[in-house]
RODREN-485059 format. One record per atom (N, C-alpha, C, O): chain; residue number from 1; residue in three letters; atom name; x, y, z. Coordinates in steps of 0.02 Angstrom, whole numbers, plus 50000, padded with zeros to 5 digits. Last residue first. Layout:
SITE  chaine  num  residu  atome     c1     c2     c3
SITE       A  NUM     ALA     CA      X      Y      Z
...
This chain:
SITE  chaine  num  residu  atome     c1     c2     c3
SITE       A   64     ASN      N  47596  50647  44353
SITE       A   64     ASN     CA  47567  50593  44311
SITE       A   64     ASN      C  47607  50581  44250
SITE       A   64     ASN      O  47590  50537  44210
SITE       A   63     LYS      N  47654  50759  44406
SITE       A   63     LYS     CA  47668  50694  44438
SITE       A   63     LYS      C  47643  50636  44396
SITE       A   63     LYS      O  47668  50580  44404
SITE       A   62     SER      N  47605  50869  44338
SITE       A   62     SER     CA  47674  50846  44324
SITE       A   62     SER      C  47691  50779  44355
SITE       A   62     SER      O  47737  50745  44332
SITE       A   61     VAL      N  47479  50887  44392
SITE       A   61     VAL     CA  47485  50867  44322
SITE       A   61     VAL      C  47555  50839  44308
SITE       A   61     VAL      O  47562  50791  44270
SITE       A   60     LEU      N  47510  50930  44522
SITE       A   60     LEU     CA  47470  50870  44511
SITE       A   60     LEU      C  47478  50843  44440
SITE       A   60     LEU      O  47483  50783  44430
SITE       A   59     PHE      N  47581  51047  44495
SITE       A   59     PHE     CA  47614  50992  44530
SITE       A   59     PHE      C  47576  50926  44520
SITE       A   59     PHE      O  47607  50874  44510
SITE       A   58     LEU      N  47481  51124  44434
SITE       A   58     LEU     CA  47540  51104  44395
SITE       A   58     LEU      C  47579  51048  44429
SITE       A   58     LEU      O  47606  51005  44395
SITE       A   57     PHE      N  47392  51139  44542
SITE       A   57     PHE     CA  47371  51105  44481
SITE       A   57     PHE      C  47431  51081  44440
SITE       A   57     PHE      O  47432  51025  44415
SITE       A   56     ALA      N  47472  51214  44629
SITE       A   56     ALA     CA  47448  51148  44649
SITE       A   56     ALA      C  47427  51107  44588
SITE       A   56     ALA      O  47441  51048  44583
SITE       A   55     LEU      N  47490  51330  44551
SITE       A   55     LEU     CA  47547  51290  44572
SITE       A   55     LEU      C  47526  51219  44591
SITE       A   55     LEU      O  47558  51170  44571
SITE       A   54     LEU      N  47357  51374  44544
SITE       A   54     LEU     CA  47393  51355  44483
SITE       A   54     LEU      C  47454  51312  44499
SITE       A   54     LEU      O  47468  51264  44464
SITE       A   53     LEU      N  47332  51401  44679
SITE       A   53     LEU     CA  47292  51351  44644
SITE       A   53     LEU      C  47327  51327  44580
SITE       A   53     LEU      O  47327  51268  44565
SITE       A   52     LEU      N  47427  51503  44702
SITE       A   52     LEU     CA  47431  51440  44738
SITE       A   52     LEU      C  47391  51384  44705
SITE       A   52     LEU      O  47414  51327  44702
SITE       A   51     VAL      N  47380  51601  44614
SITE       A   51     VAL     CA  47448  51575  44606
SITE       A   51     VAL      C  47454  51507  44641
SITE       A   51     VAL      O  47481  51460  44613
SITE       A   50     LEU      N  47254  51625  44669
SITE       A   50     LEU     CA  47260  51598  44601
SITE       A   50     LEU      C  47329  51568  44589
SITE       A   50     LEU      O  47335  51515  44557
SITE       A   49     GLY      N  47291  51681  44792
SITE       A   49     GLY     CA  47255  51617  44790
SITE       A   49     GLY      C  47259  51585  44721
SITE       A   49     GLY      O  47267  51524  44716
SITE       A   48     GLN      N  47349  51799  44748
SITE       A   48     GLN     CA  47390  51750  44783
SITE       A   48     GLN      C  47356  51682  44783
SITE       A   48     GLN      O  47390  51631  44774
SITE       A   47     LEU      N  47234  51860  44695
SITE       A   47     LEU     CA  47290  51842  44651
SITE       A   47     LEU      C  47336  51791  44684
SITE       A   47     LEU      O  47360  51745  44651
SITE       A   46     SER      N  47162  51878  44815
SITE       A   46     SER     CA  47135  51837  44761
SITE       A   46     SER      C  47190  51815  44713
SITE       A   46     SER      O  47191  51757  44692
SITE       A   45     VAL      N  47245  51967  44883
SITE       A   45     VAL     CA  47232  51900  44912
SITE       A   45     VAL      C  47205  51853  44859
SITE       A   45     VAL      O  47223  51794  44857
SITE       A   44     ARG      N  47236  52077  44795
SITE       A   44     ARG     CA  47300  52045  44810
SITE       A   44     ARG      C  47290  51975  44837
SITE       A   44     ARG      O  47324  51928  44814
SITE       A   43     ALA      N  47099  52108  44799
SITE       A   43     ALA     CA  47130  52089  44736
SITE       A   43     ALA      C  47196  52053  44748
SITE       A   43     ALA      O  47211  52004  44714
SITE       A   42     VAL      N  47086  52144  44933
SITE       A   42     VAL     CA  47049  52086  44908
SITE       A   42     VAL      C  47079  52062  44842
SITE       A   42     VAL      O  47085  52002  44831
SITE       A   41     MET      N  47168  52258  44932
SITE       A   41     MET     CA  47185  52201  44975
SITE       A   41     MET      C  47150  52138  44951
SITE       A   41     MET      O  47180  52084  44949
SITE       A   40     LEU      N  47099  52341  44844
SITE       A   40     LEU     CA  47167  52318  44827
SITE       A   40     LEU      C  47187  52258  44869
SITE       A   40     LEU      O  47220  52212  44844
SITE       A   39     ARG      N  46983  52361  44919
SITE       A   39     ARG     CA  46979  52328  44854
SITE       A   39     ARG      C  47047  52302  44832
SITE       A   39     ARG      O  47053  52247  44805
SITE       A   38     ASN      N  47032  52431  45029
SITE       A   38     ASN     CA  47005  52365  45039
SITE       A   38     ASN      C  47000  52327  44973
SITE       A   38     ASN      O  47012  52266  44971
SITE       A   37     GLY      N  47077  52552  44964
SITE       A   37     GLY     CA  47121  52510  45004
SITE       A   37     GLY      C  47096  52439  45012
SITE       A   37     GLY      O  47134  52391  45003
SITE       A   36     TYR      N  46989  52640  44901
SITE       A   36     TYR     CA  47018  52585  44862
SITE       A   36     TYR      C  47061  52537  44903
SITE       A   36     TYR      O  47080  52484  44876
SITE       A   35     ARG      N  46941  52732  44999
SITE       A   35     ARG     CA  46898  52706  44946
SITE       A   35     ARG      C  46924  52643  44914
SITE       A   35     ARG      O  46886  52597  44900
SITE       A   34     ALA      N  47044  52763  45084
SITE       A   34     ALA     CA  46982  52738  45113
SITE       A   34     ALA      C  46938  52706  45060
SITE       A   34     ALA      O  46901  52658  45074
SITE       A   33     ASN      N  47135  52810  44990
SITE       A   33     ASN     CA  47151  52751  45029
SITE       A   33     ASN      C  47088  52721  45059
SITE       A   33     ASN      O  47080  52660  45059
SITE       A   32     ALA      N  47068  52923  44946
SITE       A   32     ALA     CA  47083  52869  44898
SITE       A   32     ALA      C  47099  52805  44935
SITE       A   32     ALA      O  47079  52751  44913
SITE       A   31     SER      N  47064  53008  45055
SITE       A   31     SER     CA  47002  52975  45035
SITE       A   31     SER      C  47015  52918  44985
SITE       A   31     SER      O  46976  52870  44983
SITE       A   30     GLY      N  47220  52979  45146
SITE       A   30     GLY     CA  47166  53018  45117
SITE       A   30     GLY      C  47107  52976  45096
SITE       A   30     GLY      O  47100  52918  45114
SITE       A   29     GLY      N  47377  52903  45101
SITE       A   29     GLY     CA  47319  52913  45145
SITE       A   29     GLY      C  47263  52949  45109
SITE       A   29     GLY      O  47259  52948  45047
SITE       A   28     LEU      N  47502  52872  45054
SITE       A   28     LEU     CA  47474  52937  45038
SITE       A   28     LEU      C  47415  52954  45082
SITE       A   28     LEU      O  47403  53012  45099
SITE       A   27     GLY      N  47519  52743  45102
SITE       A   27     GLY     CA  47565  52795  45123
SITE       A   27     GLY      C  47538  52865  45109
SITE       A   27     GLY      O  47550  52912  45148
SITE       A   26     MET      N  47418  52677  45035
SITE       A   26     MET     CA  47413  52682  45107
SITE       A   26     MET      C  47460  52737  45133
SITE       A   26     MET      O  47442  52773  45180
SITE       A   25     LEU      N  47468  52687  44905
SITE       A   25     LEU     CA  47404  52719  44922
SITE       A   25     LEU      C  47396  52727  44997
SITE       A   25     LEU      O  47371  52778  45020
SITE       A   24     VAL      N  47584  52609  44918
SITE       A   24     VAL     CA  47589  52681  44900
SITE       A   24     VAL      C  47525  52717  44920
SITE       A   24     VAL      O  47528  52772  44948
SITE       A   23     ILE      N  47526  52486  44950
SITE       A   23     ILE     CA  47573  52517  44997
SITE       A   23     ILE      C  47578  52592  44983
SITE       A   23     ILE      O  47578  52632  45029
SITE       A   22     GLY      N  47448  52461  44836
SITE       A   22     GLY     CA  47416  52467  44901
SITE       A   22     GLY      C  47461  52501  44952
SITE       A   22     GLY      O  47438  52542  44992
SITE       A   21     ALA      N  47547  52452  44738
SITE       A   21     ALA     CA  47496  52504  44733
SITE       A   21     ALA      C  47461  52515  44800
SITE       A   21     ALA      O  47448  52572  44819
SITE       A   20     MET      N  47614  52338  44785
SITE       A   20     MET     CA  47648  52403  44784
SITE       A   20     MET      C  47598  52461  44779
SITE       A   20     MET      O  47607  52512  44812
SITE       A   19     LEU      N  47512  52241  44766
SITE       A   19     LEU     CA  47540  52253  44832
SITE       A   19     LEU      C  47574  52322  44835
SITE       A   19     LEU      O  47563  52359  44883
SITE       A   18     VAL      N  47495  52247  44628
SITE       A   18     VAL     CA  47439  52266  44671
SITE       A   18     VAL      C  47464  52281  44742
SITE       A   18     VAL      O  47440  52327  44774
SITE       A   17     GLY      N  47623  52201  44590
SITE       A   17     GLY     CA  47599  52267  44569
SITE       A   17     GLY      C  47542  52291  44613
SITE       A   17     GLY      O  47541  52350  44632
SITE       A   16     LEU      N  47626  52072  44645
SITE       A   16     LEU     CA  47674  52122  44667
SITE       A   16     LEU      C  47651  52193  44650
SITE       A   16     LEU      O  47658  52239  44690
SITE       A   15     THR      N  47524  52015  44567
SITE       A   15     THR     CA  47517  52019  44640
SITE       A   15     THR      C  47564  52072  44668
SITE       A   15     THR      O  47544  52111  44712
SITE       A   14     ALA      N  47585  52022  44442
SITE       A   14     ALA     CA  47522  52059  44454
SITE       A   14     ALA      C  47510  52068  44529
SITE       A   14     ALA      O  47489  52121  44551
SITE       A   13     LEU      N  47691  51935  44465
SITE       A   13     LEU     CA  47705  52005  44451
SITE       A   13     LEU      C  47643  52048  44461
SITE       A   13     LEU      O  47647  52105  44485
SITE       A   12     MET      N  47617  51816  44482
SITE       A   12     MET     CA  47659  51841  44537
SITE       A   12     MET      C  47676  51915  44527
SITE       A   12     MET      O  47676  51954  44575
SITE       A   11     LEU      N  47559  51803  44357
SITE       A   11     LEU     CA  47517  51813  44415
SITE       A   11     LEU      C  47556  51839  44475
SITE       A   11     LEU      O  47531  51881  44513
SITE       A   10     ALA      N  47676  51784  44280
SITE       A   10     ALA     CA  47632  51841  44266
SITE       A   10     ALA      C  47587  51855  44326
SITE       A   10     ALA      O  47577  51913  44344
SITE       A    9     VAL      N  47726  51665  44336
SITE       A    9     VAL     CA  47766  51726  44340
SITE       A    9     VAL      C  47722  51787  44328
SITE       A    9     VAL      O  47729  51837  44364
SITE       A    8     ILE      N  47620  51578  44300
SITE       A    8     ILE     CA  47637  51590  44371
SITE       A    8     ILE      C  47677  51654  44379
SITE       A    8     ILE      O  47664  51693  44425
SITE       A    7     ALA      N  47628  51585  44161
SITE       A    7     ALA     CA  47567  51607  44195
SITE       A    7     ALA      C  47580  51621  44269
SITE       A    7     ALA      O  47555  51670  44297
SITE       A    6     TYR      N  47753  51529  44138
SITE       A    6     TYR     CA  47741  51599  44120
SITE       A    6     TYR      C  47679  51627  44155
SITE       A    6     TYR      O  47677  51685  44175
SITE       A    5     ASP      N  47726  51399  44183
SITE       A    5     ASP     CA  47778  51440  44215
SITE       A    5     ASP      C  47768  51514  44201
SITE       A    5     ASP      O  47774  51556  44245
SITE       A    4     GLY      N  47629  51359  44091
SITE       A    4     GLY     CA  47612  51365  44162
SITE       A    4     GLY      C  47662  51407  44200
SITE       A    4     GLY      O  47644  51445  44244
SITE       A    3     VAL      N  47703  51352  43975
SITE       A    3     VAL     CA  47650  51402  43980
SITE       A    3     VAL      C  47631  51413  44053
SITE       A    3     VAL      O  47618  51469  44074
SITE       A    2     SER      N  47876  51321  44022
SITE       A    2     SER     CA  47811  51303  43994
SITE       A    2     SER      C  47761  51361  44002
SITE       A    2     SER      O  47777  51412  44033
SITE       A    1     MET      N  48043  51351  43974
SITE       A    1     MET     CA  47987  51364  44019
SITE       A    1     MET      C  47922  51347  43984
SITE       A    1     MET      O  47914  51359  43924
């Protein structure tokens, strides 16, 4: 595995962690959900975007 592969796996695991934290927080409800729910969603979407950008970059580099 290359460094890019490890980076993709790390970002995917981070995305999964943020997703699980958001699900647990939403299940608990209360003021913590109101305070951090949107931040966790933005973090998850940002991490997913980074994974996609890295994948696209690695595909472009590997074709040359």
